[in-house]
C-alpha positions as CSV (number, residue, x, y, z in Angstrom):
1,M,-0.8,33.8,-60.7
2,G,1.6,36.4,-62.0
3,F,3.2,39.1,-59.8
4,D,4.5,41.6,-62.4
5,K,1.3,43.1,-63.6
6,P,-1.0,44.8,-61.0
7,L,-4.7,43.9,-61.2
8,D,-7.2,46.6,-62.3
9,G,-10.6,47.1,-60.6
10,D,-12.5,44.5,-62.6
11,E,-9.8,41.9,-62.3
12,R,-9.6,42.5,-58.5
13,R,-13.3,42.1,-58.1
14,E,-13.3,39.0,-60.2
15,T,-10.5,37.6,-58.1
16,M,-12.2,38.4,-54.9
17,N,-15.4,36.7,-56.2
18,S,-13.6,33.6,-57.2
19,F,-11.5,33.5,-54.0
20,P,-14.0,33.6,-51.0
21,V,-13.2,35.6,-47.9
22,A,-13.1,32.4,-45.8
23,R,-10.4,31.0,-48.1
24,L,-8.4,34.3,-47.8
25,K,-8.6,34.0,-44.0
26,Q,-7.6,30.3,-44.1
27,F,-4.6,31.2,-46.4
28,K,-3.5,34.0,-44.0
29,E,-3.6,31.5,-41.1
30,E,-1.6,29.0,-43.1
31,I,1.1,31.6,-43.9
32,T,1.2,32.8,-40.3
33,R,1.6,29.2,-39.0
34,F,4.2,28.5,-41.7
35,M,6.4,31.4,-40.7
36,M,5.8,30.8,-37.0
37,M,7.2,27.2,-37.3
38,Y,10.5,28.6,-38.7
39,R,10.6,31.3,-36.0
40,F,10.1,28.7,-33.2
41,A,12.8,26.4,-34.8
42,L,15.3,29.2,-34.9
43,A,14.5,30.2,-31.2
44,E,15.1,26.6,-30.2
45,L,18.4,26.4,-32.0
46,E,19.5,29.7,-30.5
47,T,18.7,28.4,-27.0
48,K,20.9,25.4,-27.7
49,V,23.8,27.6,-28.6
50,E,23.3,29.9,-25.6
51,I,23.5,26.8,-23.4
52,L,26.8,25.8,-25.0
53,Q,28.1,29.4,-24.6
54,E,27.3,29.4,-20.9
55,E,28.8,25.9,-20.4
56,F,32.1,27.0,-21.9
57,Q,32.0,30.2,-19.9
58,L,31.6,28.4,-16.6
59,L,33.5,25.1,-17.1
60,H,36.3,25.7,-19.6
61,D,39.2,28.0,-20.1
62,Y,37.7,30.0,-23.0
63,N,34.6,30.3,-25.0
64,P,35.0,29.4,-28.7
65,I,31.8,31.1,-29.7
66,E,32.5,34.8,-30.3
67,H,28.9,35.8,-31.2
68,T,25.8,34.6,-33.1
69,K,23.3,36.2,-35.4
70,S,20.0,34.9,-36.5
71,R,17.9,35.7,-39.6
72,L,14.4,34.9,-40.7
73,K,13.5,35.7,-44.4
74,S,10.6,38.0,-45.0
75,P,7.6,36.8,-47.0
76,E,8.6,39.2,-49.7
77,S,12.1,37.7,-49.9
78,I,10.7,34.2,-50.0
79,L,8.3,35.1,-52.9
80,G,11.2,36.7,-54.8
81,K,13.3,33.6,-54.5
82,I,10.3,31.3,-55.5
83,R,9.9,33.5,-58.6
84,R,13.6,33.3,-59.5
85,K,13.6,29.5,-59.1
86,G,10.4,29.2,-61.2
87,C,8.6,27.2,-58.6
88,V,4.9,26.8,-58.0
89,L,3.5,29.3,-55.4
90,S,2.5,26.9,-52.6
91,L,3.6,26.2,-49.1
92,P,4.8,22.7,-49.8
93,E,6.9,24.0,-52.8
94,I,8.4,26.7,-50.6
95,R,9.3,24.2,-47.9
96,S,10.8,21.8,-50.4
97,N,12.8,24.4,-52.5
98,I,13.9,27.1,-50.0
99,K,16.1,25.7,-47.3
100,D,17.4,29.0,-45.8
101,I,14.2,30.6,-44.6
102,A,15.6,30.5,-41.1
103,G,19.3,30.9,-40.6
104,L,21.8,31.1,-37.7
105,R,25.4,32.3,-38.1
106,I,27.9,31.3,-35.4
107,T,31.3,33.1,-35.4
108,C,34.2,31.3,-33.7
109,S,37.7,32.2,-32.6
110,F,39.6,29.5,-34.5
111,I,39.1,27.1,-37.4
112,A,39.2,24.1,-35.1
113,D,36.4,25.6,-33.1
114,I,34.1,25.5,-36.1
115,Y,34.3,21.7,-36.3
116,R,34.1,21.5,-32.5
117,I,30.8,23.4,-32.5
118,R,29.5,21.4,-35.4
119,D,30.2,18.1,-33.6
120,M,28.6,19.3,-30.4
121,L,25.4,20.4,-32.2
122,L,25.1,17.3,-34.3
123,S,25.6,15.1,-31.2
124,Q,22.3,16.3,-29.8
125,S,19.7,13.6,-30.5
126,D,16.9,15.9,-31.5
127,L,18.8,17.6,-34.3
128,T,19.0,15.9,-37.7
129,L,21.7,16.6,-40.3
130,I,20.1,17.2,-43.7
131,E,23.1,18.5,-45.6
132,E,26.6,19.7,-44.9
133,K,28.8,21.9,-47.2
134,D,32.3,22.5,-46.2
135,Y,33.5,25.7,-47.9
136,I,36.5,25.8,-45.7
137,E,38.2,22.7,-47.2
138,R,36.6,23.5,-50.6
139,P,36.2,27.3,-50.8
140,K,33.9,28.8,-53.4
141,G,35.5,30.3,-56.6
142,N,35.5,33.8,-55.1
143,G,37.4,32.7,-52.0
144,Y,34.4,32.4,-49.7
145,R,34.9,30.1,-46.7
146,S,32.4,28.9,-44.2
147,L,30.8,25.6,-42.9
148,H,27.2,25.3,-43.9
149,L,24.8,22.9,-42.2
150,L,21.2,22.2,-42.9
151,V,19.6,20.7,-39.8
152,G,16.1,19.5,-39.0
153,V,14.8,21.0,-35.8
154,P,11.7,19.5,-34.1
155,V,9.0,22.0,-33.3
156,F,6.2,20.8,-30.9
157,M,2.9,22.5,-31.5
158,S,-0.4,21.9,-29.6
159,D,-1.6,19.5,-32.3
160,R,1.5,18.1,-34.0
161,E,5.3,17.9,-34.3
162,E,7.1,19.2,-37.3
163,Q,10.7,19.0,-38.5
164,V,11.8,22.4,-39.6
165,C,14.9,23.1,-41.7
166,V,17.3,25.7,-40.4
167,E,20.6,26.7,-42.1
168,I,23.6,27.1,-39.8
169,Q,26.7,28.9,-41.0
170,I,29.8,28.5,-38.8
171,R,32.9,30.6,-39.6
172,T,35.8,32.4,-38.0
173,I,36.1,36.2,-37.3
174,A,38.3,36.6,-40.3
175,M,36.0,34.7,-42.6
176,D,33.0,36.7,-41.4
177,F,34.9,40.0,-41.9
178,W,35.8,39.1,-45.4
179,A,32.3,37.8,-46.3
180,S,30.7,41.0,-44.9
181,L,32.9,43.3,-46.9
182,E,32.6,41.2,-50.1
183,H,28.8,41.4,-49.8
184,K,28.9,45.2,-49.5
185,I,31.2,45.6,-52.5
186,Y,29.0,43.4,-54.7
187,Y,25.9,45.3,-53.5
188,K,27.6,48.6,-54.4
189,Y,28.5,47.4,-57.9
190,D,25.2,45.7,-58.4
191,A,27.0,42.3,-58.9
192,T,29.1,43.7,-61.8
193,V,32.5,43.8,-60.1
194,P,35.5,44.3,-62.4
195,N,37.8,41.3,-62.9
196,R,40.7,43.1,-61.2
197,L,38.7,43.6,-58.0
198,T,37.4,40.0,-58.1
199,E,41.0,38.8,-58.1
200,E,41.9,41.1,-55.3
201,L,38.9,39.9,-53.3
202,K,40.1,36.3,-53.8
203,E,43.6,37.2,-52.7
204,A,42.1,38.9,-49.6
205,A,40.2,35.7,-48.8
206,E,43.5,33.7,-49.0
207,A,45.2,36.3,-46.8
208,A,42.4,36.0,-44.2
209,F,42.7,32.2,-44.3
210,K,46.5,32.4,-43.7
211,L,45.9,34.7,-40.8
212,D,43.4,32.2,-39.4
213,K,45.9,29.4,-39.7
214,Q,48.7,31.5,-38.1
215,M,46.6,32.6,-35.2
216,E,45.4,29.0,-34.5
217,R,49.0,27.8,-34.5
218,L,50.0,30.5,-32.0
219,H,47.0,29.7,-29.8
220,E,48.0,26.0,-29.8
221,E,51.6,26.7,-28.9
222,I,50.6,29.1,-26.1
223,S,48.1,26.5,-24.7
224,Q,50.8,23.9,-24.9
225,I,53.3,26.1,-22.9
226,R,50.6,26.8,-20.3
227,S,49.7,23.1,-20.0
228,E,53.4,22.2,-19.5
229,R,53.9,24.8,-16.8
230,E,50.8,23.6,-15.0
231,D,52.0,20.0,-15.2
232,D,55.4,21.1,-13.8
233,L,53.8,22.9,-10.9
234,S,51.6,20.0,-10.1
235,A,54.6,17.6,-10.2
236,Q,56.6,19.9,-7.9
237,L,53.7,20.2,-5.4
238,G,53.2,16.4,-5.5
239,Q,56.9,15.8,-4.9
240,L,57.0,18.3,-2.0
241,I,54.0,16.7,-0.3
242,G,55.2,13.1,-1.0
243,Q,58.7,13.7,0.4
244,S,58.0,15.9,3.3
245,G,54.6,14.7,4.5
246,P,52.1,17.4,5.5
247,I,53.4,20.9,4.9
248,Q,54.4,22.6,8.2
249,I,53.7,26.3,8.5
250,P,56.5,28.1,10.3
251,A,55.7,29.5,13.7
252,E,56.7,33.1,12.6
253,M,54.1,33.0,9.9
254,L,51.4,31.7,12.3
255,R,52.1,34.6,14.6
256,L,51.9,37.0,11.7
257,F,48.4,35.7,10.8
258,S,47.3,35.9,14.5
259,E,48.4,39.6,14.7
260,N,46.4,40.5,11.6
261,E,43.2,39.0,12.9
């Protein structure tokens, strides 16, 4: 069935006669259930990330996840992609050929955090890695960097369980900033960016990556200094307690506390 030419009155009536109302209702229900599965899978994955965020907030020194953003393709966008791919219009074909219907983007503080988050997500027994593309180690030709994961997320319905594919993009703040601006520039020029600007965009991507590496190095050095100071303080306290026995509070200080009560 084509999408370019609108149906006239006779064709529409012929189509309606050859496509019973009951079948139309069934098709609508199938589309609704199909999109619902992706929405539920995305919600489940978002919950997992929220739990990780709260765990880091409560138990660790800092939270490596800066923010997250989810996206669910519209039916119109899915149909457009199916047409561009030249696929048959059917739900099995859509499921098989379009892997980014549901997407979650996780923005991290540092490059090391990207792989840390990846490892924590993939260590969860109910998530299945389908595909991984590391555009950080092997950036795209335009300079784009990010870690892409396709994961299978189990969705439990009243009558069945289904594995639903969700795309996860994990990147740093600098990578996300560059990708957002690059997209806006290409959208403005309708994907016909002059070569000079293409080269400048690639140079900007390299500059953003160098900034990422520099900030990560500074973060590691500061963390090391703090850790050494904490170790020195712990050693001093241990030495003080070990040599002198229980710490004795001077009588003058005890009187001061008593007067303030």
